[in-house]
C-alpha positions in Angstrom: 15.5 4.0 -15.0 17.2 1.1 -13.2 19.6 0.3 -16.1 20.4 3.9 -16.9 21.0 4.7 -13.2 23.4 1.8 -12.8 25.2 2.6 -16.1 25.6 6.2 -15.1 26.9 5.4 -11.7 29.3 2.7 -13.0 30.6 5.1 -15.7 31.3 7.8 -13.1 33.3 5.2 -11.2 35.4 4.5 -14.3 33.9 1.3 -15.6 33.2 1.0 -19.4 29.4 0.2 -19.8 27.2 -0.5 -22.8 23.5 -0.2 -22.5 21.4 -2.5 -24.8 17.9 -1.1 -25.3 15.2 -2.9 -27.3 13.2 0.2 -28.0 14.1 3.1 -30.3 14.0 5.4 -27.2 15.4 5.4 -23.7 13.1 5.2 -20.6 11.2 1.9 -20.9 8.0 2.3 -19.0 8.9 6.0 -18.7 7.5 7.7 -21.8 6.6 11.3 -22.3 4.9 12.0 -25.6 5.3 15.0 -27.9 2.4 16.7 -26.1 4.0 16.4 -22.7 1.8 13.6 -21.4 3.5 11.0 -19.3 2.1 7.8 -20.8 3.9 5.7 -18.3 5.4 6.8 -14.9 3.7 10.1 -13.9 4.4 11.1 -10.3 7.2 11.2 -7.7 5.3 9.3 -5.0 6.1 10.5 -1.5 8.0 13.7 -2.3 9.7 14.4 1.0 12.7 12.2 1.6 12.4 10.5 -1.8 15.8 10.0 -3.4 14.2 11.0 -6.8 13.4 14.4 -5.4 17.0 14.9 -4.6 18.0 13.6 -8.0 15.7 16.0 -10.0 16.8 18.9 -7.8 20.5 18.1 -8.5 19.7 17.8 -12.3 17.8 21.1 -12.2 14.6 19.6 -13.4 11.5 21.6 -12.3 8.6 19.9 -10.5 5.5 20.8 -8.7 3.9 19.3 -5.5 0.3 18.2 -6.1 -0.4 16.4 -2.8 -2.1 13.1 -2.3 -0.9 9.7 -1.2 -0.3 7.8 -4.4 -3.7 6.0 -4.4 -5.7 9.2 -4.1 -4.0 11.4 -6.6 -4.0 14.9 -5.2 -5.6 13.7 -2.1 -9.2 12.5 -1.5 -10.0 15.7 0.5 -9.1 17.8 -2.5 -11.0 15.6 -5.0 -14.4 16.7 -6.5 -16.4 13.5 -6.5 -19.3 13.3 -9.1 -22.1 10.8 -8.4 -24.9 9.2 -10.2 -26.8 12.5 -10.5 -23.7 13.9 -12.4 -23.2 16.5 -9.7 -20.4 17.0 -7.3 -21.2 15.3 -4.0 -21.4 17.5 -0.9 -18.9 17.0 1.9 -21.2 14.8 3.9 -22.0 12.4 1.0 -18.4 12.3 -0.1 -17.2 11.5 3.4 -19.8 8.8 3.8 -18.4 6.9 0.8 -15.0 6.8 2.5 -16.5 5.7 5.8 -18.2 2.8 4.1 -15.0 1.8 2.4 -13.0 2.3 5.6 -15.2 -0.2 7.4 -14.7 -2.8 4.8 -11.0 -2.2 4.5 -10.7 -2.3 8.3 -12.2 -5.8 8.3 -10.1 -6.8 5.3 -6.9 -5.8 7.1 -8.0 -7.6 10.3 -8.5 -10.8 8.3 -5.1 -10.4 6.7 -3.4 -9.8 10.1 -5.0 -12.9 11.6 -4.0 -14.9 8.5 -0.4 -13.8 8.9 -0.3 -14.4 12.6 -1.9 -17.8 12.4 0.0 -18.7 9.2 -3.1 -19.6 7.4 -3.1 -20.5 3.7 -3.2 -17.4 1.5 -6.4 -16.5 -0.4 -7.0 -13.7 -2.9 -8.1 -10.2 -1.8 -11.1 -10.7 -4.0 -12.3 -13.8 -2.2 -12.1 -12.1 1.2 -13.8 -8.9 -0.1 -16.7 -11.0 -1.5 -17.2 -12.6 1.9 -17.2 -9.2 3.7 -19.6 -7.6 1.2 -21.9 -10.6 1.4 -22.1 -10.3 5.2 -22.9 -6.5 5.0 -25.7 -6.8 2.4 -25.2 -3.1 1.4 -27.5 -1.3 -0.9 -26.5 -1.0 -4.5 -25.5 2.7 -4.0 -23.4 1.9 -0.9 -21.7 -1.1 -2.5 -20.8 1.1 -5.5 -19.2 3.6 -3.1 -17.2 0.9 -1.5 -16.1 -0.5 -4.9 -15.1 2.9 -6.0 -12.6 3.3 -3.2 -11.3 -0.3 -3.7 -10.8 0.5 -7.4 -8.8 3.6 -6.5 -6.6 1.7 -4.2 -6.2 -1.6 -6.1 -7.2 -1.3 -9.7 -5.8 2.2 -10.3 -2.9 2.2 -7.8 -1.7 -1.4 -7.5 -2.7 -2.0 -11.1 -4.4 -5.4 -10.6 -7.7 -7.0 -9.8 -8.4 -8.1 -6.3 -8.7 -11.7 -7.4 -5.1 -11.7 -8.4 -3.7 -10.1 -5.2 -2.6 -11.7 -2.0 -4.8 -11.1 1.0 -1.8 -11.6 3.4 1.0 -9.8 1.7 -0.4 -7.4 -1.1 1.3 -4.4 0.6 3.1 -6.1 3.5 6.5 -4.5 4.1 6.0 -1.7 1.6 7.7 1.5 2.8 6.6 5.0 1.7 8.5 8.3 1.9 6.9 11.6 2.9 3.3 12.4 2.1 2.4 14.0 -1.2 3.0 13.4 -4.9 4.8 15.7 -7.4 4.7 16.0 -11.1 7.6 17.0 -13.5 6.9 20.1 -15.6 8.8 18.6 -18.6 7.6 15.0 -18.0 9.6 12.1 -16.7 11.4 11.8 -20.0 13.5 14.8 -18.9 14.9 12.7 -16.1 15.9 9.6 -18.1 17.3 11.8 -20.9 19.5 13.6 -18.4 20.7 10.3 -16.9 21.4 8.8 -20.3 23.4 11.7 -21.6 26.9 10.6 -22.5 26.3 6.9 -22.1 26.9 4.3 -24.8 23.3 3.3 -25.4 22.5 1.0 -28.3 18.8 1.6 -29.3 16.8 -1.0 -31.1 18.9 -3.9 -29.8 16.4 -6.7 -28.8 18.1 -9.2 -26.4 17.1 -12.8 -26.9 19.7 -14.8 -25.0 22.1 -14.3 -22.0 24.8 -17.0 -21.7 27.0 -17.0 -18.7 28.4 -20.6 -19.0 31.8 -19.4 -20.2 34.3 -17.0 -18.6 32.6 -14.0 -20.0 28.9 -13.3 -20.4 27.7 -13.5 -24.0 24.5 -11.5 -24.8 22.7 -12.2 -28.1 20.6 -9.5 -29.8 19.0 -9.1 -33.2 22.0 -6.9 -34.0 24.7 -9.4 -33.1 26.4 -10.6 -30.0 28.1 -8.7 -27.1 30.6 -10.0 -24.5 31.0 -8.5 -21.0 32.6 -9.4 -17.7 29.3 -8.7 -16.0 25.7 -8.1 -17.1 22.9 -6.3 -15.4 19.4 -7.5 -16.4 16.7 -4.9 -16.0 13.9 -6.6 -18.0 10.4 -5.9 -16.7 8.8 -8.7 -14.7 6.3 -9.2 -17.5 9.1 -10.0 -20.0 10.7 -12.4 -17.5 7.3 -14.1 -17.1 6.9 -14.5 -20.8 10.4 -16.1 -21.1 11.2 -13.8 -24.0 14.9 -13.9 -23.1 16.6 -17.3 -22.7 19.1 -17.7 -19.9 22.0 -20.2 -20.1 22.2 -21.9 -17.7 18.5 -21.8 -16.9 17.5 -19.5 -14.0 17.5 -21.2 -10.6 14.3 -22.8 -9.5 13.8 -20.3 -6.7 14.0 -17.4 -9.0 11.7 -19.0 -11.6 9.2 -19.7 -8.8 9.4 -16.1 -7.6 8.8 -14.8 -11.1 5.8 -17.1 -11.5 4.2 -16.2 -8.1 4.6 -12.4 -8.4 2.0 -10.4 -10.2 2.5 -7.8 -12.9 -0.3 -5.3 -13.0 -1.4 -2.9 -15.8 -2.2 0.8 -15.6 -3.3 2.4 -18.9 -4.2 6.0 -19.7 -6.6 7.7 -22.0 -5.6 11.4 -22.7 -8.1 13.8 -24.3 -6.5 16.9 -25.9 -8.5 20.1 -26.3 -8.0 23.7 -27.6 -8.5 25.2 -24.2 -9.8 24.1 -20.8 -13.6 24.2 -20.3 -13.4 22.7 -16.8 -12.5 24.5 -13.4 -8.9 25.5 -14.0 -7.9 25.3 -10.3 -9.1 21.7 -9.8 -6.5 19.0 -10.3 -8.6 15.8 -9.9 -12.3 15.0 -10.6 -13.6 11.8 -9.1 -16.0 9.7 -11.2 -18.8 7.7 -9.6 -21.5 8.5 -12.2 -21.8 4.9 -13.6 -20.8 1.4 -12.7 -17.4 1.9 -11.1 -16.1 -1.5 -12.2 -16.5 -0.5 -15.8 -15.3 3.1 -15.7 -12.3 5.1 -14.5 -12.3 6.5 -10.9 -10.6 9.8 -11.7 -10.1 12.4 -14.4 -6.9 14.4 -14.0 -6.4 17.9 -15.3 -3.0 18.6 -16.8 -4.0 22.3 -16.9 -3.6 22.6 -13.1 -0.2 20.7 -13.1 1.3 21.5 -16.5 -0.7 24.3 -18.1 -1.9 22.0 -20.8 -5.6 21.6 -21.9 -5.5 17.9 -21.5 -7.6 15.5 -19.4 -6.2 12.1 -18.4 -8.1 9.0 -17.3 -6.6 6.0 -15.5 -7.8 2.5 -16.3 -6.1 -0.3 -14.4 -6.0 -4.1 -14.2 -8.5 -6.1 -16.4 -10.4 -2.9 -17.3 -7.2 -1.3 -18.6 -6.2 -4.5 -20.4 -9.7 -4.8 -22.0 -9.4 -1.2 -23.2 -6.4 -2.1 -25.3 -8.7 -4.1 -27.6 -11.1 -1.2 -28.2 -11.1 0.6 -31.5 -10.2 4.3 -31.7 -13.9 5.1 -32.1 -14.8 3.1 -29.0 -12.1 4.7 -26.9 -13.2 8.2 -28.0 -16.9 7.5 -27.3 -16.1 6.0 -23.9 -14.0 8.8 -22.8 -16.4 11.5 -24.1 -19.2 9.9 -22.1 -17.1 10.3 -19.0 -16.3 13.9 -19.7 -19.9 14.8 -20.5 -21.1 13.1 -17.3 -18.8 15.3 -15.3 -18.7 18.6 -17.2 -22.1 18.5 -19.0 -23.5 17.4 -22.3 -22.2 20.6 -23.9 -18.6 19.6 -23.3 -16.7 19.8 -26.6 -15.3 16.8 -28.4 -11.5 16.5 -28.0 -9.2 17.5 -30.9 -7.6 14.1 -30.6 -7.3 11.2 -28.1 -4.1 9.3 -27.2 -3.9 6.1 -25.2 -1.5 3.4 -23.9 -1.4 -0.4 -24.3 1.2 -1.6 -21.8 0.0 -5.2 -21.4 0.5 -5.8 -25.2 3.8 -3.8 -25.4 6.3 -6.6 -26.1 9.0 -4.9 -24.2 6.9 -4.4 -21.0 3.8 -6.8 -21.1 2.4 -4.8 -18.2 3.1 -1.8 -16.0 4.6 -2.8 -12.7 5.0 -5.5 -10.1 2.4 -6.5 -7.5 2.1 -9.3 -4.9 0.1 -12.2 -6.3 -1.7 -14.9 -4.3 0.9 -17.0 -2.4 3.6 -14.5 -3.1 5.3 -11.9 -0.8 8.0 -9.3 -0.9 10.5 -12.2 -0.2 9.9 -13.2 -3.8 11.0 -9.7 -4.9 14.2 -10.1 -2.8 14.8 -13.5 -4.5 14.4 -11.9 -7.9 17.1 -9.4 -7.0 19.7 -12.1 -6.1 22.6 -12.2 -8.6 23.8 -15.3 -10.3 27.3 -15.7 -9.1 29.4 -12.7 -9.8 28.4 -12.3 -13.5 24.7 -11.8 -13.9 22.8 -9.2 -11.8 19.2 -8.0 -11.6 17.6 -4.6 -11.1 14.3 -2.9 -11.8 11.2 -1.9 -9.7 10.3 -5.5 -9.4 13.6 -6.3 -7.5 13.2 -3.7 -4.8 11.5 -5.3 -1.8 11.4 -2.1 0.2 8.9 -0.6 -2.3 8.0 -1.9 -5.7 6.0 -0.5 -8.6 7.5 3.1 -8.6 10.2 5.0 -10.4 12.1 5.4 -7.1 12.0 1.6 -6.7 13.8 1.2 -10.0 16.2 4.1 -9.3 17.3 2.7 -6.0 17.7 -0.8 -7.4 20.1 0.6 -10.1 22.2 2.2 -7.4 22.1 -1.1 -5.4 23.4 -3.1 -8.3 26.0 -0.5 -9.2 27.3 -0.8 -5.7 27.3 -4.6 -5.9 29.0 -4.7 -9.3 31.7 -2.1 -8.4 32.2 -3.2 -4.8 31.8 0.4 -3.8 29.3 0.3 -0.8 29.2 4.1 -0.7 27.1 4.2 -3.9 24.0 2.8 -2.3 22.4 3.0 1.2 19.2 1.0 1.8 16.3 3.2 2.8 16.6 4.2 6.5 13.6 6.5 6.4 10.1 5.8 5.4 7.1 4.2 7.1 4.9 1.2 6.4 2.2 2.1 3.8 -0.2 -0.3 5.5 0.5 1.4 8.9 -0.1 4.8 7.4 -3.4 3.8 5.9 -4.5 2.2 9.1 -3.7 5.3 11.0 -5.5 7.5 8.5 -8.6 5.2 8.7 -8.4 5.3 12.5 -8.3 9.1 12.6 -11.2 9.3 10.1 -13.1 6.8 12.3 -12.5 9.0 15.3 -13.8 12.1 13.5 -16.9 10.2 12.5 -17.5 8.9 16.1 -17.0 12.4 17.5 -20.0 13.6 15.6 -22.2 10.9 17.1 -21.1 11.1 20.7 -22.4 13.9 23.0 -19.9 15.9 25.0 -21.4 14.4 28.2 -20.9 10.9 27.0 -17.4 11.6 25.8 -16.5 13.1 29.2 -17.8 10.0 30.9 -15.8 7.7 28.7 -12.6 9.8 29.2 -13.1 9.7 33.0 -13.6 5.9 32.9 -10.4 5.4 30.9 -8.5 7.7 33.1 -9.3 5.7 36.2 -9.1 2.3 34.5 -6.9 -0.3 36.0 -6.1 -3.9 34.9 -6.5 -6.9 37.3 -2.8 -6.6 38.2 -3.2 -3.0 39.4 -1.5 -1.3 36.4 -3.0 2.0 35.4 -2.1 2.1 31.7 -3.8 5.3 30.5 -3.2 7.8 33.3 -0.2 9.4 31.5 -2.3 10.2 28.4 -3.3 13.9 27.8 -6.9 14.7 27.3 -6.8 14.8 23.5 -5.3 11.3 23.4 -7.9 10.0 25.9 -10.7 11.5 23.8 -9.4 9.9 20.7 -9.2 6.5 22.3 -12.5 6.9 24.2 -14.4 7.7 21.0 -13.3 4.4 19.3 -14.9 2.0 21.8 -18.2 0.2 21.0 -20.7 -0.2 23.9 -21.9 -3.8 24.8 -24.4 -4.6 27.5 -24.4 -7.9 29.5 -26.7 -9.6 32.0 -25.8 -11.8 35.0 -24.2 -15.0 34.0 -23.1 -13.8 30.5 -19.6 -14.7 29.6 -17.5 -11.8 28.3 -14.9 -14.3 27.3 -13.9 -17.8 28.4 -10.6 -19.3 29.5 -8.2 -19.9 26.6 -10.3 -18.0 24.0 -8.1 -16.2 21.5 -7.7 -12.6 22.6 -9.2 -10.2 20.1 -9.8 -6.9 21.9 -9.7 -4.5 24.9 -12.7 -4.5 27.3 -13.4 -1.7 29.7 -16.1 -2.1 32.4 -18.2 1.1 32.7 -20.9 -0.2 35.1 -21.9 -3.3 37.0 -19.5 -6.0 38.3 -17.7 -8.9 36.7 -15.8 -11.9 38.0 -12.3 -12.8 36.7 -11.1 -16.4 37.1 -7.3 -16.6 36.7 -7.3 -20.3 36.3 -5.8 -21.0 39.7 -2.8 -18.7 39.3 -4.3 -15.9 41.3 -7.4 -15.7 43.5 -10.7 -14.9 41.7 -11.4 -11.2 41.6 -14.6 -9.2 41.5 -14.1 -6.0 39.5 -16.4 -3.0 38.7 -16.2 0.3 36.9 -12.8 1.0 35.3 -11.7 -2.7 35.1 -9.5 -3.0 32.0 -9.7 -6.6 30.7 -8.9 -8.6 27.6 -5.3 -8.1 26.3 -4.4 -4.5 25.9 -0.8 -5.5 25.4 -1.6 -7.2 22.1 0.7 -10.1 23.1 1.3 -12.5 20.2 -1.3 -15.3 20.1 -2.5 -14.2 23.5 -5.3 -16.2 25.2 -7.9 -14.9 27.6 -8.9 -15.8 31.2 -12.5 -16.4 32.1 -14.6 -13.3 32.8 -18.4 -13.5 33.7 -21.0 -10.7 34.3 -22.3 -10.8 37.9 -25.2 -8.4 37.6 -27.8 -7.4 35.0 -26.4 -3.8 34.6 -23.0 -4.7 33.2 -21.9 -2.4 30.4 -18.6 -2.8 28.7 -16.7 -0.7 26.2 -15.0 -2.8 23.5 -12.3 -2.0 21.0 -10.9 -4.6 18.6 -7.2 -5.2 18.5 -6.7 -4.0 15.0 -8.2 -0.5 15.7 -6.3 -0.4 19.0 -3.1 -1.2 17.3 -3.7 1.6 14.8 -4.1 3.9 17.8 -0.8 2.7 19.3 1.0 3.4 16.0 -0.4 7.0 16.1 0.5 7.4 19.9 3.7 5.4 20.5 4.0 6.7 24.1 1.2 4.3 25.0 3.1 1.5 23.5 6.1 2.3 25.8 3.8 2.2 28.8 2.5 -1.2 27.6 6.1 -2.5 27.6 6.5 -1.3 31.2 3.2 -2.9 32.1 4.3 -6.3 30.6 7.5 -6.3 32.7 5.4 -5.5 35.8 2.9 -8.4 35.0 5.8 -10.8 34.3 7.4 -10.0 37.6 4.0 -10.5 39.4 3.5 -13.8 37.5 7.0 -15.0 38.5 6.3 -14.2 42.1 2.9 -16.1 42.0 4.3 -19.2 40.3 7.8 -19.2 41.7 10.9 -18.7 39.6 11.7 -22.4 39.3 8.3 -23.2 37.9 8.4 -20.3 35.5 11.9 -21.3 34.3 10.6 -24.8 33.6 7.6 -23.4 31.7 9.9 -21.3 29.5 12.0 -24.4 28.7 9.0 -26.5 28.0 7.5 -24.0 25.6 10.8 -22.9 24.0 10.2 -19.3 25.1 13.2 -17.1 25.3 
């Protein structure tokens, strides 16, 4: 997609372009077979605002919206989840699996945020997850539920095992377009075929060497040599990792290091072809939690719903997907038939035939798409995209640091390099729309957490919490939440945990790392400002901790004065998710910060404060 897009764009600008393709077909990791199954790229991820959506509409290629958010194909709410009893789980059971996973993912993201802020050494997601699961001591059934969701998000979406992904940066900086996925009626092959039409594409030309030491660039293939003024390299990261193509001069050390650090995941598919559908025709995705989720696929996708074809498709990612490539045809058929019979009953017919992929052993791919390995970050993707002088350029999904691993990633990178090569900046505009995928997921988790809390809090208790929040005031006299409407206050109020204290207990000590928001609901506490202000005794409605989320904030000393102190507590990470969902509160926080800074300047004196800024290097 990257190479064809660049070639098409440059050709339209009047530049002669030759495309060298190792395969006997165009498309690379886009491959629609004769039955219409997309063996590689399958969905337009984030339909609204996605440049691919505009492209297929311009090309007149039909597509259908199926919903979902990339990880949960079709959306978790629309998925029929089958459990160990081989029956579809009811809404309550299904929701509970997500609540268990949300709790683990919440802590995982907290740890990642702390590691980024404090610049701690990176560790793998797997190591952090093992620590979290060990602390929780979940039952076997509950741990299976958590692992199911982790496998959906990591193994089947990112395409890699948690032990090979960075805790700090596995999705840091990743932007997504509008919610919901779409499928192409004629498969993704229709897109690359349309882009390739009219281009000079040399199929079956395996490149082995790119030499840019002379005036022109010399490209060696198994069908002879080619010379060009400029060369665009769109080799998959897996091929770059394997060193299958020799560069002369050798790639710079920074680029070689980036290639080594980045991960390259695998997502394989098993497709079962039938005479006619025997499953519910209106259901798009069936969730599979009947057996050990680490050994089996998480979803079975119906192509009847999306394409009108009696085909079921299973996704197997990461090490499970790579292992499946070594299975015999009989083993694959038996494995897949077991899954189908678990979901649809022992009477489910045998498929007419079974097709499958083997991307990790495909010599022209050696995997499926880029991911962020331990000690890597999206900065490595940006490094991979850097050209070598004005002769050798790089494109592909693994060179797009805005979002990698998708077809639109590759498409955008092709436009980017066409603009760079031609000098025509109008060809490509970096994404100006899109939101952080991590932020979206955190907001979704926060809203689910709120819905769950609402079912466990009585209306009377919720009313009391809202009243306390509405009248809350910080030690500087700032009323932060008075401007919130009732629905926003109810959302925030439901998120707090309740913690009792007795006289003499320390809520937090001077210079502790700030980690949450504290709201006193009963009793009295004493606040020691470390000599900057007079000590204060505060009661119901006192807002303490650091609700401004100031970077590396430290606390003052707060001690309970009576035995009836009850405090509502909300950790910073959940509070931050609330602020993303309700940005008006964030603007109020900024105003609050200015007020507190002015008060601090008055208390310390402007000369003292100016000296403090100079001493600390503060702006």
